[in-house]
N, C-alpha and C positions, 0 to 999 in steps of 0.2 A: 607254618606247621608242617611237620614231617608227613610224607606220604603215608596214607593209611592203607593197610591191607585188611582183608576181612578179619584176620585173627589179631591184628594190632590196631583196631579202630581207636582213633584218638578223639578227644572231646575238648572243647574250650571250657573255661570256667562258666561262661554265660550259658552254654548248652546244658551243662550239668545242673546249674542253678535252676534253670527253667524246667528241666525234666523232673528234678527232685523237689521242686517247689520250696527252695530255700534261697537265701541271699548269697551273693558272691562273697560277702564279708564272712558269712558262716563257714564257707568252704576254706577261705584263707585262714580263719581261726583254727580249723581242724588241722590245717597244714602246720601252723605255728606250734600246735600241741604235739606234732609228730605223728598224727594218726594217718595222714596220707602224705605221699612224697611225689608230687607230679614232676615230670621232666620239664625242661625249659627250652624254648626255641632260641635261636641266635639273637632274636630281638628281646629275649628274656620273658616271653609270654609263657604262661603256664600251659602245659599240655597234659591232659589226663588220659590214662589208658583204661581198659576194662577193669583192671584190678583196682584202680583208684575209685572207679564208679561203684564197684561191688563193696569196697570198704565204706564209702559214703553211705550206701544203703544200710550196711550193718550199723554204722554210727547212728543213723536216724532211727532205726528199729530199736537199738539199745536205749536211746533217749526216750522213745515212746514207751518202752517198758519200765522206765524209771531208773535206769542205770546212770551213774555219773560218768564223766569222761575218763577218770582213772580206771574204773571198772571196764569201760568199753575198750580202753587201750590194752588192758590185760587180756581181754577176750580176743581182740584182734591179734595180739601177740601170740596167741596159742597156735595160729596157723603159720607163724614165722619160725617157731622153734622146732627142733628135731624131736617132735613128739608124735607118736603113732596116732592114727585116727581114733583108736579105742580110748586112749588117754585124753585126747582132745574132747571126745564126746563126754567122757566122765567128768572132765573139768567144766564143760558147758552145763551139764546137768547139775553140778554143784552150785554154779552161779544161779541157775534157774530156781533151784530149791531154796536158796537163800533169799532170792527176790520174792518168791511166793510166800515165804514165812513173813517177810517184812510187810507184804500186802495184807496178809491175814491179820497181822497185829494192827495195822492201820485201820482195817475194816472194824475190828473190835473197838478201837478207840473212837471211831466215828459213830458207831452204834451207841456207845455210852454217851457221847456228846449229844446225839439226837434225842436220847431219852431225857437227859438233863434239860435240853431246850424245850421239849414237849411238856415237862413238868412246870417249868417257868411260864410257858405259854398258857397252860391251864390255870395257873394261879393268877396271871394277869387278866385272863378272860373273866375269871370269877370276880376279881376286884372290880372290873368294869360293870358287871351285873349288879354287884353290891352298891356301887355308886349310883347306877341308874335307878335302883329300887329304894334309894335313900337309907339303906341299912349299913352305912359305913360307921364302924366304931369310932 
């Protein structure tokens, strides 16, 4: 592994996997998808820098928030294009608003489902009472 200076600290795949509590396979998968691009040693070992580490953290946060990898790739790409900070923030807010809308829609769907399940539960409980009382039609 190349010598690390404080500003260019390097990490192995195992170190990052341990720190971020993910598998080394997941890290390799994100590399295959082009989300991170580690350097290689002469022995072909992956070497990750602080930028790769930060990107992995963004990927994991995006997944936790429900974004798919294509959306995460687009968001990560925002920092790579010649776009001003204001535009990057506006685009990030757009993604966030879209995701919040999806979450609200999903909550509404789940609330309807819970109501339906409670209705069915009530009917089944009443049926059990009717059976126990011998008043089954």
